[in-house]
C-alpha positions as CSV (number, residue, x, y, z in Angstrom):
1,X,-75.7,21.7,20.5
2,X,-73.0,22.1,22.4
3,X,-73.1,17.9,22.4
4,X,-73.3,17.6,18.9
5,X,-70.1,19.7,18.8
6,X,-68.0,18.0,21.2
7,X,-69.4,15.0,19.0
8,X,-68.4,17.1,15.4
9,X,-64.6,18.0,17.3
10,X,-63.8,14.6,18.4
11,X,-64.9,13.1,14.4
12,X,-62.7,15.8,13.0
13,X,-59.9,14.7,15.7
14,X,-60.5,11.1,15.5
15,X,-60.4,11.5,12.0
16,X,-56.8,13.8,11.5
17,X,-55.7,10.8,13.8
18,X,-56.2,8.5,11.0
19,X,-54.1,10.2,8.5
20,X,-52.5,10.5,10.6
21,X,-51.5,6.9,11.3
22,X,-52.2,6.2,8.1
23,X,-48.7,8.6,6.8
24,X,-46.4,7.5,10.1
25,X,-47.5,3.6,8.6
26,X,-47.7,4.1,5.1
27,X,-43.9,6.4,5.8
28,X,-42.0,3.5,7.9
29,X,-43.3,1.2,5.0
30,X,-41.0,3.4,2.8
31,X,-38.2,4.6,5.1
32,X,-37.5,1.4,7.2
33,X,-35.7,-0.4,4.2
34,X,-33.7,2.5,3.4
35,X,-33.3,2.3,6.9
36,X,-32.5,-0.8,7.0
37,X,-29.5,-0.4,3.6
38,X,-28.2,2.4,5.6
39,X,-27.6,0.4,8.4
40,X,-26.3,-2.4,6.3
41,X,-23.6,0.9,4.9
42,X,-22.9,2.7,7.9
43,X,-21.8,-1.8,9.2
44,X,-18.7,-1.8,5.2
45,X,-17.8,1.8,6.2
46,X,-17.3,0.6,10.3
47,X,-15.4,-1.9,9.0
48,X,-13.4,-0.2,6.4
49,X,-12.9,2.4,8.7
50,X,-11.4,0.0,11.1
51,X,-8.8,-0.6,8.3
52,X,-8.0,2.9,8.2
53,X,-7.0,3.0,12.1
54,X,-5.3,-0.1,11.0
55,X,-3.2,1.0,8.6
56,X,-2.9,4.5,10.7
57,X,-1.6,2.3,13.4
58,X,1.3,0.8,10.4
59,X,2.1,4.3,9.1
60,X,2.7,5.4,12.5
61,X,4.5,2.8,13.5
62,X,6.9,2.9,10.7
63,X,7.4,6.7,11.5
64,X,8.7,5.9,14.5
65,X,10.9,3.7,13.7
66,X,12.3,5.5,10.5
67,X,13.1,8.5,13.4
68,X,15.5,5.8,14.5
69,X,17.3,5.6,11.2
70,X,20.4,7.6,11.3
71,X,20.2,8.7,8.1
72,X,24.3,11.0,7.7
73,X,25.0,7.1,8.3
74,X,23.1,5.9,5.8
75,X,24.7,9.1,3.5
76,X,27.9,8.6,4.6
77,X,27.9,4.8,3.0
78,X,26.8,5.9,0.1
79,X,29.4,7.6,-0.5
80,X,32.2,5.4,0.9
81,X,29.7,3.1,-2.1
82,X,30.6,5.2,-4.1
83,X,33.8,6.6,-4.0
84,X,34.8,2.2,-3.7
85,X,32.8,2.0,-7.1
86,X,34.1,5.0,-8.9
87,X,37.6,3.7,-8.1
88,X,37.6,0.1,-9.5
89,X,35.9,2.6,-12.5
90,X,39.1,4.2,-13.0
91,X,41.6,0.7,-12.3
92,X,39.1,-0.9,-14.7
93,X,39.8,2.3,-17.7
94,X,43.0,2.0,-16.0
95,X,43.5,-1.3,-17.4
96,X,45.3,-1.6,-21.0
97,X,43.9,-4.6,-23.3
98,X,46.4,-4.6,-26.0
99,X,48.8,-5.0,-23.4
100,X,46.7,-8.2,-21.3
101,X,45.3,-9.4,-24.5
102,X,49.8,-9.6,-25.6
103,X,50.5,-11.2,-22.9
104,X,47.6,-13.8,-23.1
105,X,48.5,-14.5,-26.4
106,X,52.6,-14.8,-24.6
107,X,50.8,-18.2,-22.8
108,X,49.2,-19.4,-25.9
109,X,52.6,-20.0,-27.3
110,X,54.0,-20.7,-23.5
111,X,51.9,-23.7,-22.3
112,X,50.4,-24.1,-26.0
113,X,53.0,-26.8,-26.4
114,X,53.6,-28.1,-23.3
115,X,49.7,-29.4,-23.3
116,X,50.6,-31.4,-26.2
117,X,53.4,-32.9,-24.4
118,X,51.5,-34.0,-21.6
119,X,48.5,-35.0,-24.0
120,X,50.9,-37.2,-25.7
121,X,50.9,-39.2,-22.2
122,X,47.8,-38.6,-21.2
């Protein structure tokens, strides 16, 4: 009887092991392709992380360079340029167009006969 009981338990154990092995095989066949696809995505993710790290390094370098810039000097240059442009604009506004046109007309009246005189010889 004990021998039969041992055989029964051995058969149950073998059956359970067989079911466990079948479950592992099915799970392996199902999950291995998904794991491989995940690893491929992991490679893409790693390359993207490398790109982000490179961009961050570039930003850190740019930040260090910006720390070296003296913005007070730039502001002074901008103010000086603004004043120069305002001064030039004021001078342009102060030009008397009517007087300028009169001077051009007088010059044309003076140079016109001279040009005709030299055209006779030319």
